[in-house]
N, C-alpha and C positions, 0 to 999 in steps of 0.2 A: 836368693840370699842377700841381694844388694841392700835390702831394707835394714839388715843388721850391721851394715858397715859402721854405724855410729858406735856400736859396742866394741869394735876392734881395739881402740886404745886401752879400754879397760881390761879386755881379755889379754892383751899383750902385757899389761901391768901385772896381771896375776897368772901368767902362763905357767910358772913353776908349780902352782897349786893344781892347775888342771893336769899338768904332766904327772905329778905324783899320784893324783886320784886315778888317772888313766892307767898308770903302771899297776897300782893296787887292784883296780878293777880287772885288769888282764890276768893278774896273779890269781884272783878269786875264781875267775872263769876256768882257768887252767886246772886249778885244784878240783873244781866241781866236776869236770869231765873225767877225772880219775876214778871217782867212786863207782860209776857203772862198770868200768873195766875191772875193778877189784871184785865186784859182784859177779861178773861174767866168769872170771877165772875160778872163783870159789865154786859156783854152780857146776861148771864143766868138770871140776876136779872131784866132785862128790863121789863119783863112781870109780875113781882111781884107787888102786890098792895103796894103803898106807896113809890115805887122807882121813884125818879124824878131827876130834874136837879141838885139838891144839891149833890146827890150821884155821879152823873156823873162828876161834877166839882171836887169833892173830889178825885175820881179815877184819873182824869187828873193831879191834883196837885201831887199825889203820883208818877205818871209816870215821871213828869218833875223833881221832886226832885231826883228820882233814876237816871235819865239821866244825871243831872248835877253832881251828886256824882261820877258816872262812868267816866265822862269826866275828872274830877280832878284826880281820881285814875289812869286812863289810862295815863295821862300826867306823873304822878309820876313813874309808872313802866317803861315807855319808857326812861325817864331820867336815872333812876337807872340801868336798865338792859342793855340798849344800851351803856350807858357811861361805864359800867363795861366791856363790850365786847371790847371797844376801849382800855381800860387800859390793859386787857389781851393781846391784840395784841401788845401793846407797850412793855410789859414785855417779850413776846415771841421774838419780834424783837431784843430787847437788848440781850437776851440769844443767839440768832442766830449770832448777830454781834460779841459778846464776843467770841463765838466759832470760828468765822472766824479768829479772832486775834490769836487764839491758833494753827490753822492749819498750817502745814508745807509748805515750798516752793514747794515741789513736788506736793502737792494738787493743788495749784494755777497754776502750769505749765500746768496742764491738764484740767483746768476749765476755761470757758469763763466768762468774767465779766458780760455780759448780762444775762447769765443763773443765776448767783448768785444774780443779781439785781431782777430777776423775783421771786426767792425764798423770798427775803426780802420785796417785795411789793405785787405783784399779789397773790401769794400763801397765805401770811399771811392775806391779806384782805379777802380772801375767808373763811379762818378759823374764822376770826373775825365775819363775817356775820352769820356763823353757831352758834358760841357761843352766839350771840345776838338774832337775829331773829329766828334762828333754835331752840334755847332753848325755846323761846316764843311759837313758833308754836307747838313744841312737848308737852310742858306742857299744853298749852291751849287746844290742841287737846284732851288730856286725860281727863282734867277736864270737858270741855264742853260736851264731849261724854257721860261721866258717869252721869252728872247732867241732861242733856237733855233726855237721855234714861230713867233715873229714873222717871222723870215727865211723860214721854210718857207711860211708863209701868203702872204708877199709874192711868193715865186717861183711857187707854184701852189696855189690854194685847194683845188681838188678833190683833189689828191694829199695835201694836209695832212689833210683830213677823213678820208681812208682810213686814215691812220696812227693816228687817234684811236680807231678801232673797237675795238682790243684793250684799251684803258685800263680799261673796267669790269671786265675779268678781273683786272687788277692790283689794283683797289680791293677786290675780293672776297678775293683772296689776302692782302692786307694786313690786312683785318679778322679773318679766321679765324686766320692764323698769329700776328698780333700778340697776341691774347688768350692763345694757347697759350704763346708765348715768356715772357710775364710770369709765368704760372702755374708753368712749369718752372724759371724762373730763381730764383724764391723758394725752391723746393725745393733747387736746387743750392747756394744760399748757406747755407741751413740745414744741409745735410749737410756742407758744407765747415767750418762752425763747429763741428759735432759732432766731426768728424775732427781739426781743429786743437786743440780742447779736450782730446781724449783724448791726443794727442801731447804737449801741454804738461804735462798732469797726470803722464804716464808719465815724462817727463824730470825733472820736479821730484821725483818719488818713486823715482828710479832706484836709490837705495841700498836702499830697502825691497824693491823688485822683486828685486834681486839677493840680498838677505838671505833671502828666502823662495822663491828659485828660481822666480820667476813669469815668467821671460822668454817662455816658450812661450805661456802664456795671454794675455800682453800682446800678443804678435804676432798671436794669433788675434783679439783684440779689434780691433787695428788693421786686420787684413784685413777684418773685418766692416764697419767704418766706411768703409774705402777702397772696398769693393765697392758699398756704398750710394751713395757719392759718384759713382763711375763710372756706376752705374745712372741716377742723377738727371741726370748730365751727358749721358749718351747720349740720354735723353729730350729734352733741350734741343737736342742736335746733330741729332736726327732731324727736329725741326721746321725747323731751319735748312736741313737737307738737302732738305727739300721747298720751303722758302721761296725760296732763291736759284735753283735750276734752273727754278722756275716763272717767275721773272723772265726768265731766259734764253730760255725757250720763247716767252713773250709778245712779247719784243723781236724774236726771230727771225721770228715770224709777221708782225709789223709790217714788218720789212725785206723779207720775201718779197713782201708785198703791194705795197711800193714798187717793187721790181724788176719785178714783173709789169705793174702799171698804169703805172709811170713809163717802163719800156722801150717799152710800146705808145704812150705819148704822144710819145716821141722819134721813133719810126717814123712816126707820123702828122704830126709836125712841129709839134705844139702846145707843145712845150717843147724848148729847145736842149740839146745835150749838156752844155755848161758848166753850165747851170742844173740839169740832172738830177744831175750829179756833185756840185754844191754842195748840192742838196737831200739827196742821200744822205749827204754828209758831215755836214750838220746833224743828220740822223737818227742818225748814229753818235755825235755829241756828246750826244744824248739818252740814250745807253746809260749814261753815268756817272750822270746824274740818276736814271735808273730804278733802277740799282744803289744809288744814294745813298738812295733811298726805303727799300729793303730794309735797308741798313746803318743808316740812321737809326732805323727801327722796331726793329731788333734791339737797338741801343744804348739806345734810349729805354725799351724794356720792361725790359731788364737794369738800367739805372740807376734806374728808378722802383721796381723791387723792392728794390734796395739802399738807395735813399733812404728808402723806407718803413721799412726795418729800422733805419736810423740815426735817423730821426725818432721811432721808438718809444722810443729811449734819450733823445733830446734833449727830448722832451715828458714824460718821467718827472719828476714833481715831487720835489725832495728832501724827505724826511720831516723832516729837521732843517735849519732855515734861519731867518734873521732875518725878521721880519714886522712888521706894523703896531704890534704891542705892544712891539717891541724898543726899549729905552731907549738911544739912541745917545750920550747925554750921559755914560754910564759909560765912562771911558777907562782905568781901572786897578782892580785888586782887591787887597785885603790878605790874604785867605785865612781869614776867619772863616766856618766852614761849619756849617749847621744842617739836620738832617733832621727834618721835622715830619710825623708820621703818614704816612710814605712807604709806599705800597703799589704793587706793580708785578708784572705777569706778561707773558710773551712770548706774542704771538698770542692774547690774551684767555684764556689757559689758567689753571690754578691759580696763584694769586699766589706769586711767588718771595719777595717781601718783603711783610710784613704789618704795617702801622702802625708802622713803624720810627721811633723818636725817638732822636736822637743829635746831639751838637755837638762841634766841635773849634775851639779858638781859635788865632789867629795865634801862631806860636812853639811850639805844642804838637805832639807826635807821637802820632797815633792808630794803634793796632795792631788788626787785625781777624783773628780766627782762627775756626776752625770746620770741621766736616766738609765733604767734597765735596758740592756741591749746596745748601749752606746759604744762599747768596746773596751771597757775598763779591765775586765778580767783577761781579755785577749792580749792586751799589752803585757800583763804580768806573765801569761803563759809563754809568750815569745821571749821575754827577758830571761825566764828560767829555762828556756829551750824545752818546754813540754812539747812544743811544735817548732818546726824549723822556719825562721823568717827568711825572706829573700836576702841574698848576699848584699853587703854594703848598705844595709838599712838600719842595723843596730850596732853601735860601737861602745865598747867599754875600755876606757883608757886608750882610746884611738885604735884599739884592735877590733876588727870585724868579729862579732860574737861567734860566727860560724868557724873561726880558726882557733878559738880559745879551747884548750883541753876541757872536756866535760867535768872531770873531777875538780879542776881548779875553779871553773865557773860555779859549780854547785857547792863547793866549800865556801865560796865568797858570798853567795846569795842565799838567804833564808826567807822563805815565804810562810806566813801564818795565814791560812785560808779561813774563810767564814765557817765552812763545814769542817770542824776539827775532828781529827782521828787520833784517839788515844788507845794504847795497847792495854790488854788485860794484864797489868803488872802494877808494881807499887807506884805511888805518886813520885817518889824520888827517882825511880828508873825512867819514868816517862819524861821527867824534866831533864835528866842527864842524857837522854837520847842524843841531844845535840853535841854533847861532849862526854863520852863514856868514861873519861879519866877524871871527871870533875869530883871534887871532894864534897862532903856534906855541907861544909861552910859555903861553898860556891852555889850549891843547890838552894840553900836557905837564902842567900843574897838575891838570887834570881827570883825566888818566890816573893820576897819582899818588894822588889822592884815591880813585879807584876801584880802586887796588891792581893795576893792569894795566901800569904804566909799564915795569917791568923786563922783562916778557915781550914787550912790543912791541919793546924794544931788541934782544931775542934773535931777532926775526924777520929774514928775509933783508934787507929794506930798511928796517927800523925803521918809522917812522910813514908811510913811502911804500910800504909793502907792500900789494899789492892783495889784498883779501879776496875769496874766491870768492863766487859768487852765493848769497845768503841766508846768507853766512858759513860755507859748508861746509868751508872749509880750516882752520878753527880750532875749538877745543873749545867745549862748551856754556858752561863757566865763563868762558872768555875772551869769548865773545859777550855774556854777561850783564854783564860788567864794562865792556866797550866801550859798551854801551847805557847803563849807569849814568853813565859819563863823558860821554856825549852829553847826558844829562839835566842833569848838574851844570853843564856849560858854558852851558846856556841860562838858568840861575839863575832857575827859576820861583818864583812865589809859593807854589804847592802842588806838592810832589813826591810821586808815588805809586809805590810799589814793589809790584807784584803778584807775589809769590813770585819776585822777581827775583834772589834769592840762593840759589835751590834747588840750582844746579849748582856752588856755591862751597863749599869746605871751611870748617869752623867757624873755623879760625884766621884765614883771609883774610876771612871774613864779619865777624869781630869788628873787624878793622882797618878795613874799609870803614865799618861802623856808627859806630865812634869818630870817623872822619874826617867823616862826615855830621853827627853830633851837633855837632861843632865848627863846621862852616861854615854850618849851617842853624839856628842858635839862634833867630833871629827870624823864621823862616818855618814854614809849615805842612807837616807831613809825615804821610803815611798809608802804613802798611806792612801788606800782607797776606802772611801766611806760615803754613805748616804747621809749620815748625821753630820752636819757641818761643824758642830762643836768639836769633833775629833780632828778637824783639819785647819781650824782657824789660825793656828800658830805657825803654819807651814811657811817656808821661804818663798814657795811658788805654788799656786793652785791653778789647775787647769780644769775646765769644764768641757766634757766631750759631748758631742751631738753628731749622730750619724757617722761616727768614726773619725771625726775631725775635731781639732781644738777650736771650740766655739768662743771660749773666753779664757784669759790667762792673766794672772797677777796675784798680788797679796790679798788677804781677806778684805781689808778696808777699800782697796782699789776696786775690787769686784763689786762691793756693795755700792760704790759710787756710780758704777756703770749701769746699775739697775737693769741687769739682764737676767739670764736664767739663774745665775747664782743668787742674785738678790731675791728673786721670786721663791727659790727653795728656802732661803734663810727666813723670809717672812712667814712662809707656811709653817716651818718648824717652830718658829717663835710663837705663833698662834697656838699650835698644838701643845707646847710645853707650858704655856700660861693658862690654858683652858682647863 
């Protein structure tokens, strides 16, 4: 049960509902066992003098009243218990989602979206079923077994002991099948995650699949994953197919023994017909607890496999987090940035950055250029703490970046990447993401600065137009400008544009840059670009080569040096004039 420790806080939070449902369930079971006793007394009294239709009618009324009362109470515990299970599932899903938000970029680099979706849907649903119906079957199994056996032993001890004989067979079946169920269900959930991940990836890349006419290979891949899922599911079903019939067989053997030995006892006069019928009815009531054992074991093994998978995520420590060294007295940043002997490499490989020294003051614009793989994006990842830099290598306002509270750091720095992500929502809401309290006038102003306002008005519903998932319904240039507007409206201390104007024409690019220069005079700006027209206005330009600052200076200074920057400038000038 250790695997379910994660659920304890939620169970404690809703303990009163569990207690109420447990009390109601106990009440229902107690009422249920009264009916066979009423039937026993009625049958045994049929031969007594003075017993007539009035007494039979009275017994029938009692049974009807008990049945109606049980129906109401069963409705009550279903609503309370199953409703509580859904709430626990909701709380656990929120905890899992919140943990996703804390996990570092490196975790998502090696995790498939489909796998994570399986954790948040299929696995949690399985846990919910166990918390609801599993709790019910477990508790009801115990109560009904104790109460039914109590009445059976009271009626006839010898006959009761005979019914216990097949129980060791049940224990053996539970032990063997229980282990196999857990093993197979883990495989089922893993294969489901692989299949859903493949489907999610294919849907996301449907345009590429169609462009390269890869529909048939994708269907073949899906068929492979689907067959594997069916194979694992059938392994699970086969165990259940042995499990449940075995219970049926064992219970049938017990009932056969009761018929044989109980019938002989009635003939010999050691037990009355009414008592025999009541005994047999109580034995019938044990059928549900016996099946409840099987159902409980099946759900327990399935839920424990799912909970283990969920715990693997919940117990994954975020690589980037506040710790004992975090200085929580820091509540704002100005944007003075210093890189001091910064070296960094992914997965302990060859360093991407090698003893980088660089500074940018508040109100300045730093531009970074260089060939692909020179380390431009790595600098930005470290500055935003998508990855942890070495201590004492990056400073903001003379604070080591590793001691700045993460929420303060990320409120102060906004990155607009080249690969823009927009949500399937209105244009206005996508822009306002950086400032949820923004008014429409603020959204319009940001759109104008990003030179996207007129194009938004031309859309079907203007700012209320729904953008398709990931922004597939608009052009790359429009996506970039909406993302820039989103960054502008948040008014960060440090604005980073990572080749965020690559899909915009040079005329629009110039308009946007002039607008940014005007509104961000007193704030720090960092621009990464391959197109040098986007960075020529910068206060300082660095050219990276093999993770080092190869050239540094203003636009004209770098042109006079006639180094890498000059060569790039000349090549781009030839391309634009040809």
